[in-house]
C-alpha positions as CSV (number, residue, x, y, z in Angstrom):
1,M,65.8,-10.6,9.6
2,S,63.5,-12.4,12.1
3,F,61.4,-15.5,11.2
4,T,58.8,-17.6,12.9
5,G,59.7,-20.9,14.4
6,C,63.3,-20.4,15.5
7,I,64.5,-23.3,17.7
8,F,68.1,-22.4,18.5
9,P,67.4,-21.7,22.3
10,V,65.6,-25.1,22.7
11,S,68.5,-27.0,21.1
12,Q,71.0,-25.3,23.3
13,K,69.0,-26.0,26.4
14,V,68.7,-29.7,25.5
15,F,72.4,-30.0,24.9
16,V,73.3,-28.4,28.3
17,T,70.8,-30.5,30.2
18,M,72.0,-33.8,28.7
19,Q,75.6,-32.9,29.4
20,Q,74.9,-32.2,33.0
21,R,73.0,-35.5,33.5
22,R,75.5,-37.8,31.8
23,G,78.7,-36.3,33.1
24,E,81.8,-35.3,31.2
25,G,83.2,-38.8,31.0
26,Q,80.3,-40.2,28.9
27,T,81.3,-38.5,25.6
28,A,79.8,-40.9,23.1
29,P,76.1,-39.9,23.6
30,I,77.2,-36.2,23.5
31,V,79.0,-36.8,20.2
32,R,75.9,-38.4,18.8
33,L,73.7,-35.6,20.1
34,L,76.1,-33.0,18.6
35,G,75.7,-34.8,15.3
36,L,71.9,-34.6,15.6
37,L,72.1,-31.0,16.5
38,G,74.4,-30.3,13.6
39,L,71.8,-31.8,11.3
40,L,69.0,-29.8,13.0
41,F,71.1,-26.6,12.6
42,A,71.8,-27.3,8.9
43,S,68.1,-28.0,8.2
44,L,67.0,-24.9,10.0
45,L,69.6,-22.8,8.3
46,S,68.4,-24.1,5.0
47,S,64.8,-23.2,5.9
48,L,65.8,-19.7,7.0
49,C,67.6,-19.1,3.7
50,F,64.5,-20.2,1.9
51,A,62.4,-17.9,4.1
52,Q,64.6,-15.0,3.0
53,D,64.1,-15.9,-0.7
54,W,60.3,-15.4,-0.7
55,V,60.5,-11.8,0.2
56,R,63.4,-11.0,-2.1
57,T,61.8,-12.7,-5.1
58,G,58.4,-11.1,-4.4
59,S,60.0,-7.6,-4.2
60,G,62.1,-8.0,-7.4
61,L,65.3,-8.5,-5.4
62,G,67.6,-11.5,-4.9
63,V,68.4,-11.9,-8.6
64,E,72.1,-11.7,-9.7
65,K,73.1,-8.1,-10.0
66,V,74.8,-6.7,-13.0
67,R,78.3,-5.5,-12.3
68,L,78.3,-1.9,-13.6
69,A,81.2,0.6,-13.8
70,V,80.2,4.3,-13.8
71,P,83.2,6.5,-14.5
72,D,82.6,10.2,-14.1
73,F,81.3,11.9,-17.2
74,K,83.8,14.2,-18.9
75,S,83.6,17.8,-19.9
76,S,82.9,18.4,-23.6
77,T,83.2,22.2,-23.7
78,N,85.3,24.9,-21.9
79,D,82.4,26.7,-20.3
80,P,83.2,27.8,-16.7
81,Q,79.8,26.3,-15.6
82,N,80.9,22.8,-16.5
83,A,82.7,21.9,-13.3
84,A,79.8,22.5,-10.9
85,L,77.2,20.9,-13.2
86,L,79.5,17.9,-13.8
87,K,79.7,17.4,-10.0
88,T,75.9,17.6,-9.6
89,F,75.4,15.2,-12.5
90,N,78.0,12.7,-11.5
91,D,77.0,12.6,-7.9
92,T,73.3,12.2,-8.7
93,F,73.8,9.6,-11.4
94,W,76.0,7.4,-9.2
95,D,73.6,7.7,-6.2
96,D,70.5,6.8,-8.4
97,L,72.2,3.6,-9.7
98,D,73.6,2.8,-6.3
99,N,70.1,3.1,-4.7
100,S,68.4,1.1,-7.4
101,G,69.0,-2.3,-5.9
102,I,69.6,-4.0,-9.3
103,V,73.3,-3.3,-10.0
104,E,76.6,-3.9,-8.2
105,L,78.6,-0.7,-8.8
106,V,82.3,-1.4,-9.4
107,S,84.5,0.6,-7.0
108,K,86.2,3.5,-8.7
109,S,89.5,2.5,-7.2
110,F,89.4,-0.5,-9.7
111,Y,89.0,1.7,-12.8
112,P,91.7,2.1,-15.4
113,L,93.5,5.4,-15.6
114,Q,92.0,6.3,-19.0
115,T,88.2,6.5,-18.7
116,P,85.9,7.1,-21.7
117,G,83.8,10.2,-22.5
118,Q,82.7,8.9,-25.8
119,P,82.5,5.5,-27.6
120,N,85.8,5.5,-29.4
121,E,87.6,5.9,-26.0
122,V,86.3,2.6,-24.6
123,T,89.1,0.0,-24.1
124,F,87.2,-3.2,-23.6
125,G,90.0,-5.3,-22.2
126,A,90.6,-2.7,-19.5
127,W,87.0,-3.0,-18.2
128,N,85.9,-6.6,-18.7
129,A,89.0,-8.1,-17.1
130,P,90.1,-7.9,-13.4
131,P,90.3,-5.8,-11.4
132,P,87.1,-4.0,-12.6
133,N,85.7,-7.1,-14.2
134,A,82.7,-5.1,-15.3
135,A,79.8,-6.5,-17.4
136,M,78.5,-3.0,-18.3
137,V,80.0,0.5,-18.4
138,A,77.9,3.7,-18.3
139,F,79.8,6.7,-19.6
140,G,79.5,10.0,-21.4
141,N,80.1,13.7,-21.5
142,L,78.5,17.0,-20.4
143,G,79.0,20.5,-21.7
144,V,77.5,24.0,-21.7
145,A,77.3,26.2,-24.7
146,N,75.3,29.4,-25.1
147,D,73.7,28.7,-21.7
148,K,72.4,25.3,-23.0
149,L,73.4,22.1,-21.2
150,T,73.9,19.0,-23.4
151,V,74.6,15.5,-22.0
152,L,75.5,12.5,-24.1
153,G,75.4,9.2,-22.4
154,W,76.0,5.5,-23.4
155,L,75.6,2.1,-21.7
156,Y,78.0,-0.5,-23.1
157,D,78.1,-4.3,-22.7
158,V,81.8,-4.6,-22.5
159,K,81.7,-8.4,-22.6
160,N,80.2,-8.1,-26.1
161,T,83.0,-6.5,-28.3
162,Q,81.1,-7.0,-31.5
163,S,77.9,-5.1,-30.7
164,P,78.4,-3.5,-27.3
165,Q,76.0,-0.5,-27.3
166,V,72.9,-1.2,-25.2
167,L,71.8,2.5,-24.9
168,G,72.7,5.9,-26.3
169,K,70.9,9.1,-25.3
170,E,71.2,12.8,-25.7
171,Y,69.7,15.3,-23.4
172,T,69.5,19.1,-23.6
173,D,68.1,21.7,-21.2
174,V,68.8,25.2,-19.9
175,A,72.1,25.1,-18.0
176,S,71.3,24.9,-14.3
177,D,71.9,22.7,-11.3
178,D,68.3,21.4,-11.4
179,A,68.6,20.5,-15.0
180,A,71.8,18.5,-14.4
181,R,70.0,16.6,-11.6
182,I,66.9,15.9,-13.8
183,I,69.0,14.7,-16.7
184,A,71.0,12.4,-14.4
185,H,67.7,11.0,-13.1
186,K,66.4,10.4,-16.6
187,F,69.5,8.6,-17.8
188,A,69.7,6.5,-14.6
189,D,66.0,5.5,-15.1
190,E,66.7,4.5,-18.7
191,I,69.5,2.2,-17.5
192,I,67.4,0.8,-14.6
193,F,64.6,0.0,-17.0
194,R,66.8,-2.0,-19.3
195,L,68.8,-3.8,-16.6
196,G,65.9,-4.3,-14.2
197,G,63.5,-6.4,-16.2
198,G,61.5,-3.6,-17.8
199,I,60.4,-2.0,-14.5
200,Q,60.4,1.8,-14.6
201,G,62.9,3.5,-12.4
202,I,62.0,5.8,-9.5
203,A,64.6,8.6,-9.9
204,E,62.0,11.1,-11.0
205,S,59.4,10.1,-8.4
206,K,58.4,12.3,-5.4
207,I,57.8,11.7,-1.7
208,Y,55.2,13.7,0.2
209,F,55.4,13.9,4.0
210,V,54.5,15.9,7.1
211,S,57.0,18.4,8.6
212,D,56.8,20.9,11.4
213,R,59.9,22.9,10.3
214,S,57.7,25.9,9.5
215,G,56.2,26.0,13.0
216,H,53.1,24.1,12.0
217,K,52.6,20.5,10.7
218,E,52.3,21.1,7.0
219,I,52.6,18.8,3.9
220,W,55.9,18.9,2.2
221,V,57.4,17.2,-0.9
222,M,60.9,16.1,-1.9
223,D,62.6,14.2,-4.7
224,Y,62.9,10.5,-4.0
225,D,66.5,10.9,-2.8
226,G,65.7,13.7,-0.3
227,A,66.7,16.7,-2.6
228,N,64.5,19.8,-3.3
229,Q,62.4,19.7,-0.1
230,R,59.7,22.3,-0.3
231,Q,56.4,23.2,1.5
232,V,53.1,22.4,-0.3
233,T,50.4,23.5,2.2
234,H,50.1,26.6,4.3
235,Q,47.2,25.8,6.6
236,N,48.9,27.2,9.7
237,S,47.3,24.3,11.6
238,I,47.9,20.6,11.8
239,S,47.9,18.7,8.5
240,L,48.4,14.9,8.3
241,S,48.2,11.8,6.1
242,P,49.2,13.2,2.6
243,R,48.1,10.9,-0.3
244,I,48.9,11.9,-3.9
245,S,46.6,10.7,-6.6
246,P,47.7,8.1,-9.1
247,D,48.0,10.7,-11.9
248,G,49.8,13.1,-9.5
249,T,47.3,16.0,-10.0
250,R,45.6,16.0,-6.6
251,L,46.8,15.7,-3.1
252,A,44.3,14.5,-0.4
253,F,45.2,15.0,3.2
254,S,43.6,15.5,6.7
255,S,43.7,18.9,8.3
256,L,42.4,20.4,11.5
257,T,40.0,23.2,10.4
258,K,37.5,25.4,12.1
259,S,34.9,22.6,11.7
260,G,37.1,19.8,12.9
261,W,39.3,17.2,11.2
262,D,38.4,17.3,7.5
263,I,39.7,15.8,4.3
264,L,41.1,18.5,2.1
265,M,42.0,18.4,-1.6
266,F,45.0,20.2,-3.1
267,S,45.5,20.6,-6.9
268,T,49.2,20.3,-7.9
269,D,48.3,21.8,-11.3
270,L,46.7,24.9,-9.8
271,N,48.9,25.0,-6.7
272,R,46.0,25.6,-4.4
273,L,43.1,23.9,-2.5
274,V,40.1,22.9,-4.5
275,S,36.6,22.2,-3.2
276,F,35.8,19.0,-1.4
277,P,32.9,18.2,0.9
278,R,33.1,18.5,4.7
279,F,31.6,15.4,6.2
280,G,31.5,16.4,9.9
281,A,33.1,14.7,12.9
282,T,36.7,13.4,12.6
283,N,37.9,12.4,9.1
284,L,41.4,11.0,8.6
285,S,43.8,8.9,6.5
286,P,42.5,9.3,2.9
287,S,43.6,6.6,0.4
288,W,43.2,6.6,-3.4
289,S,41.9,3.7,-5.4
290,P,44.4,2.7,-8.2
291,D,42.2,4.2,-10.9
292,G,42.0,7.5,-9.1
293,L,38.2,7.4,-9.1
294,K,37.5,6.7,-5.4
295,L,38.8,7.7,-2.0
296,A,38.6,5.6,1.2
297,F,39.1,7.2,4.6
298,S,38.1,6.9,8.2
299,S,35.3,8.9,9.7
300,S,33.6,9.1,13.1
301,R,30.4,10.6,11.7
302,S,28.4,7.6,12.8
303,G,30.0,7.4,16.3
304,D,33.0,5.0,16.2
305,S,35.6,5.6,13.5
306,E,34.6,3.5,10.5
307,I,35.9,3.1,6.9
308,Y,34.0,5.1,4.3
309,L,34.2,5.3,0.5
310,C,33.4,8.2,-1.8
311,D,33.9,9.3,-5.3
312,A,37.0,11.4,-6.1
313,G,34.9,14.5,-5.9
314,G,33.4,13.5,-2.5
315,G,30.1,12.2,-3.8
316,N,28.3,8.9,-3.3
317,L,29.5,8.5,0.3
318,H,28.8,5.1,2.0
319,R,30.1,3.2,5.0
320,M,32.2,0.1,4.5
321,T,32.7,-1.2,8.1
322,A,30.4,-1.3,11.1
323,G,32.2,-3.4,13.7
324,Q,32.9,-2.8,17.4
325,G,35.8,-0.6,18.0
326,P,37.5,1.9,15.7
327,D,38.4,1.1,12.0
328,V,41.0,3.4,10.5
329,S,43.9,3.7,8.0
330,P,42.5,2.1,4.8
331,A,45.0,1.2,2.1
332,W,44.0,0.0,-1.4
333,N,45.5,-3.0,-3.1
334,R,47.4,-1.1,-5.8
335,K,47.5,-4.1,-8.2
336,T,43.9,-5.2,-8.2
337,G,41.9,-2.3,-6.8
338,V,39.4,-4.7,-5.3
339,Q,40.9,-5.2,-1.7
340,I,41.4,-2.7,1.1
341,A,43.6,-3.3,4.1
342,F,42.8,-1.4,7.3
343,V,43.4,-1.2,11.0
344,S,40.7,-2.2,13.5
345,G,40.5,-2.3,17.3
346,R,37.4,-4.5,17.3
347,T,39.3,-7.3,19.2
348,G,41.2,-5.0,21.6
349,L,44.6,-3.9,20.4
350,P,44.9,-2.6,16.9
351,Q,45.3,-5.3,14.2
352,V,45.5,-5.3,10.4
353,Y,42.5,-6.6,8.5
354,S,41.6,-6.9,4.8
355,M,38.2,-6.7,3.0
356,E,36.9,-6.5,-0.5
357,A,36.3,-3.1,-1.9
358,D,32.6,-3.4,-1.3
359,G,33.1,-4.1,2.5
360,T,32.6,-7.9,2.4
361,N,35.0,-10.8,3.4
362,Q,36.6,-8.9,6.3
363,Q,39.6,-11.0,7.6
364,R,42.1,-10.5,10.3
365,L,45.7,-10.7,9.0
366,T,47.9,-10.1,12.1
367,D,47.8,-12.5,15.0
368,Q,49.2,-10.6,18.0
369,G,50.7,-7.5,19.4
370,Y,50.0,-4.0,18.1
371,A,49.9,-3.7,14.2
372,V,49.2,-0.5,12.3
373,S,49.9,1.4,9.1
374,P,49.4,-1.2,6.4
375,N,50.5,-0.4,2.8
376,W,50.1,-2.7,-0.2
377,S,53.0,-3.4,-2.5
378,P,52.6,-2.4,-6.2
379,N,52.5,-6.1,-7.2
380,G,49.7,-6.8,-4.7
381,Q,51.6,-9.6,-3.0
382,F,52.8,-8.0,0.2
383,L,51.7,-5.7,2.9
384,A,54.2,-3.5,4.7
385,L,53.1,-2.6,8.2
386,A,54.4,-1.3,11.5
387,W,54.2,-4.0,14.2
388,I,55.0,-4.4,17.8
389,R,55.0,-8.1,18.0
390,K,55.1,-8.2,21.8
391,Y,53.1,-5.4,23.4
392,G,52.2,-4.7,27.0
393,P,53.6,-3.9,30.4
394,G,57.1,-5.4,30.8
395,E,57.3,-6.5,27.2
396,P,60.6,-5.6,25.4
397,G,58.9,-5.2,22.0
398,S,59.6,-2.2,19.7
399,S,57.7,-0.9,16.7
400,D,59.4,-2.2,13.5
401,I,58.6,-2.5,9.9
402,Y,57.5,-5.9,8.7
403,L,56.4,-7.4,5.4
404,M,53.6,-10.0,5.2
405,D,52.9,-12.2,2.2
406,I,49.1,-12.1,2.0
407,A,48.6,-15.5,0.5
408,S,50.8,-17.5,2.9
409,R,50.6,-15.2,5.9
410,Q,54.4,-15.4,6.2
411,W,56.1,-12.4,7.6
412,V,59.6,-11.0,7.7
413,Q,61.1,-8.2,9.9
414,L,62.9,-5.4,8.1
415,T,64.0,-3.1,10.9
416,H,65.5,-4.1,14.2
417,D,65.2,-2.1,17.4
418,G,66.3,1.2,15.8
419,G,63.9,3.6,17.5
420,H,60.2,3.7,16.7
421,N,59.5,2.8,13.1
422,D,56.1,3.5,11.5
423,F,54.2,4.5,8.3
424,P,55.9,2.4,5.7
425,Y,55.1,3.2,2.1
426,W,56.2,1.4,-1.1
427,S,58.1,2.9,-4.1
428,P,56.3,2.6,-7.5
429,D,58.9,0.0,-8.6
430,G,58.3,-2.2,-5.5
431,R,62.0,-2.3,-4.7
432,H,62.1,0.3,-1.9
433,I,60.2,1.3,1.2
434,V,60.1,4.8,2.8
435,F,59.1,5.1,6.5
436,Q,59.4,7.3,9.5
437,S,61.8,6.4,12.3
438,S,63.1,8.0,15.5
439,R,66.4,6.1,15.3
440,S,68.4,9.3,14.9
441,G,66.9,10.8,18.1
442,R,63.8,12.4,16.5
443,E,61.3,11.4,13.9
444,E,62.7,11.6,10.4
445,I,62.1,10.0,7.0
446,W,64.2,7.0,6.0
447,M,64.4,4.8,3.0
448,M,65.6,1.2,2.5
449,L,65.4,-1.6,-0.1
450,A,62.5,-3.9,0.3
451,D,64.7,-6.5,1.9
452,G,65.7,-4.1,4.7
453,T,69.2,-3.3,3.3
454,K,70.7,0.1,2.2
455,L,69.0,2.0,4.9
456,H,69.6,5.8,4.7
457,Q,68.1,9.0,6.1
458,L,66.3,11.5,3.8
459,T,65.3,14.4,6.1
460,F,67.3,16.2,8.7
461,T,65.5,19.4,9.6
462,G,62.5,19.5,12.1
463,R,60.3,16.5,12.7
464,N,59.2,14.7,9.6
465,T,56.6,11.9,9.4
466,Q,54.0,10.0,7.4
467,P,55.7,9.7,4.0
468,N,53.7,8.9,0.9
469,W,55.5,7.9,-2.4
470,S,54.1,9.1,-5.7
471,W,52.6,6.4,-8.0
472,K,55.2,7.1,-10.7
């Protein structure tokens, strides 16, 4: 991570200069100076550790993780479908818990030889003592009978031998690979909810994005973990900036139509476009209010691109900004619904600003460089943004993902020189961020925890950009 106010280079320079002036024979002043520098280093290290804490606390990270063992679920019937469905379930279940950011999964190499498939098979001493030294064990069984899939799952506190059961669930569905994945997501979310402070898990959430794999830039959707990628729109043109509504029933996006760049509306219930006004000129980057009743977007209908607001159906259109230079990329505060962040070129290079939802109290948030793509965390405390801190001819800066605490204006860098990183978007639980990056050689969708760890790639086919995470 990078933080403001680093003084290591200055200290090193002072030390070298003093040594050169006094000569190698005069060691006492050098020893005293080393002692002072040691104190300076310790003080700075302490402040840097504190600086890391603010982002981890604010994003729900940094707390002590529960040590959880997850032995593979066992087969409960002799149906030939069991083997394949067990693999799908076990792989999905493990990955969901591993990606959650709230547990420390015990390595399977530490597990005892006999693993449980039901409660009477749990041997507490084998799990709560070294080498597994687990606090919790999630276990169960899966079976197919008459083409019906049944999964029984339990979460046990193996440190509490008197009343160990924390959770017990039964799931049934038609026997299929998709059903096994969905059940794994559901049970993982139940565990994450109980171990993660009552915050709903994200295993059943969706990510919308732009992909050119069909030959045109269209809107696609996938599960949060990159599975089940499918095309949503078929405009045979260029479609950008997908934004799913809070209730998940409508998808707003920008598309190049015969009349220009328009905001289009897609119904996920009807699986087709529905009517929405055409405002003329260039209209981009729609953004839903948290109540789903309003839509902010940028439009050049008055000349420069400005931020406009309308009702969810396109009525009651009015302008929010009127400054010099373009104003684009509005993003609602998802917690309060009364602030909007946006990007403005009114002072030259793009910078991130905020304003009240009625257009008042416009303030600049970034202080330098080239800052774009703000997105508000679900708790309303942070903005994620793409920022080139040093921008211009000869500057070595790259586009990286940053977090900014709105109240204190502190910032922390999450990605580091791994290609061009842009369009960060928060998960509904506030623990993860999805973004686009060219670190693999071309633009793809990546995900990480909100402290910059557990970075992994979600898309691998075509060029994939501008991700948008569902609200739930």
